[in-house]
C-alpha atoms as one frame of an Amber mdcrd trajectory, in Angstrom:
protein
 -35.005  -7.814 -48.472 -35.451  -5.395 -45.737 -33.262  -6.779 -43.098 -30.450
  -6.269 -45.306 -30.929  -2.161 -44.426 -28.651  -2.756 -41.903 -26.516  -4.720
 -42.235 -23.899  -2.005 -43.352 -22.766  -1.657 -47.228 -25.949  -3.682 -48.712
 -28.304  -1.174 -47.867 -27.954  -0.447 -51.411 -29.636  -4.342 -52.823 -32.854
  -2.751 -51.460 -32.354   0.970 -52.252 -31.069  -0.169 -55.807 -34.281  -2.234
 -56.283 -37.923  -1.925 -57.031 -38.756  -2.780 -53.290 -38.038   0.635 -51.934
 -40.992   1.921 -52.888 -42.589  -0.828 -50.358 -43.550   0.825 -46.859 -41.828
  -0.974 -45.146 -38.413  -1.190 -46.070 -39.438   2.449 -47.200 -38.585   2.706
 -43.564 -36.601   0.280 -42.370 -34.133   2.284 -45.367 -33.867   5.112 -44.275
 -33.447   4.170 -40.218 -30.330   1.374 -42.263 -29.232   4.640 -43.400 -28.970
   6.315 -40.370 -27.297   3.842 -38.634 -24.774   3.152 -41.234 -24.083   6.446
 -40.764 -23.796   7.166 -37.381 -21.457   3.570 -37.543 -18.864   5.907 -39.982
 -18.690   8.761 -37.781 -18.088   6.080 -34.623 -14.668   4.133 -36.735 -13.439
   7.464 -37.646 -13.706   8.660 -33.757 -11.603   5.386 -33.761  -8.395   6.626
 -34.932  -9.035  10.552 -33.563  -5.817   9.820 -30.519  -7.149   9.064 -26.980
 -10.267   8.222 -29.260 -10.017   4.363 -29.158 -11.829   2.542 -26.050 -14.684
   5.351 -26.755 -14.587   4.528 -31.101 -14.733   0.601 -29.700 -17.586   1.029
 -27.122 -19.329   4.218 -29.815 -19.285   1.657 -32.942 -20.474  -1.445 -30.478
 -23.869   0.545 -29.412 -24.421   1.108 -33.289 -24.539  -2.679 -33.874 -26.603
  -3.326 -30.811 -29.365  -0.787 -32.604 -27.909  -2.549 -36.584 -28.772  -5.794
 -34.267 -32.225  -4.909 -33.282 -32.698  -3.208 -36.003 -32.778  -6.457 -38.046
 -34.423  -8.268 -35.171 -37.453  -5.997 -36.137 -36.970  -6.113 -39.650 -36.771
 -10.373 -39.125 -40.487 -10.512 -36.989 -42.045  -8.186 -39.559 -41.931  -5.090
 -37.508 -41.973  -1.283 -38.033 -41.038   0.399 -34.827 -37.890   2.617 -35.089
 -35.226   2.183 -32.770 -33.903   3.841 -30.013 -32.294   6.685 -29.475 -32.833
   7.088 -33.797 -36.408   8.204 -33.569 -35.159  12.190 -33.720 -33.228  11.895
 -36.362 -34.620   8.907 -38.537 -38.147  11.129 -38.097 -36.382  14.008 -39.403
 -33.519  12.022 -42.124 -35.927  10.264 -44.867 -34.352  10.611 -47.936 -36.364
   7.608 -49.067 -39.414   9.155 -48.531
């Protein structure tokens, strides 16, 4: 169930079920929410004038973060994603 946290809008499934009280799922819900917010910001950058290349590059970087998080959940790891652990530490609505 925690793997769904890194698949964009599918984060709603573990967020709306009882499994959100599990510590492992909470950890990945918080990280997945930050990744989703970053993906949204990067997509908006792509709509700015002369920002399409930058938006695409940033979106690809966020997709890599999402893939790393997905692999970590499937392996059963609870390690913070590189680059966003500070944001996740300060922003944790599911705790």
